[in-house]
C-alpha angles and dihedrals in degrees: 000000000000118000129193133157141207123206108222094179138339091284106027123074130175111212109202117207126196126187134004119349098207142123092298093052109028093091090060090057094046094049093045096048091049092049093052092047093048088051090056111275113147099167109051118182117191109205107209101177091113096045112109102175137018127189134182092279090054091047088049090056094050088051089049092052087049095052091045096051091046089054087058091045094252137127131243120206130181120213139192093007113185129226099269095042090047090050091053093048089052099046089053092041090236085130086073094058101032126078105233123188130187092233144013091244091056091047093050094049098050120066 
């Protein structure tokens, strides 16, 4: 999985994921999200447009980021979630606790 990020403002960051979010790559997401939050991000948007597959380890990394940012009084948003990741989120009922937006643009505009 490739990870990159764009700082939208001092407190808002878009984290772009590309590839599979699974047991082999979940630790990268967890580490990067923690670093961004520790560096001041309080509105983290995870752009999942390039994610083709998510397993339970990947979902766990997303939940870990959610818990960590909430501890820092911030928000986590998912954007551009594809079919398989959306199904995984739905089957685990995580779509009920995560803020999911159709696009990164919509997620960055709404606080």
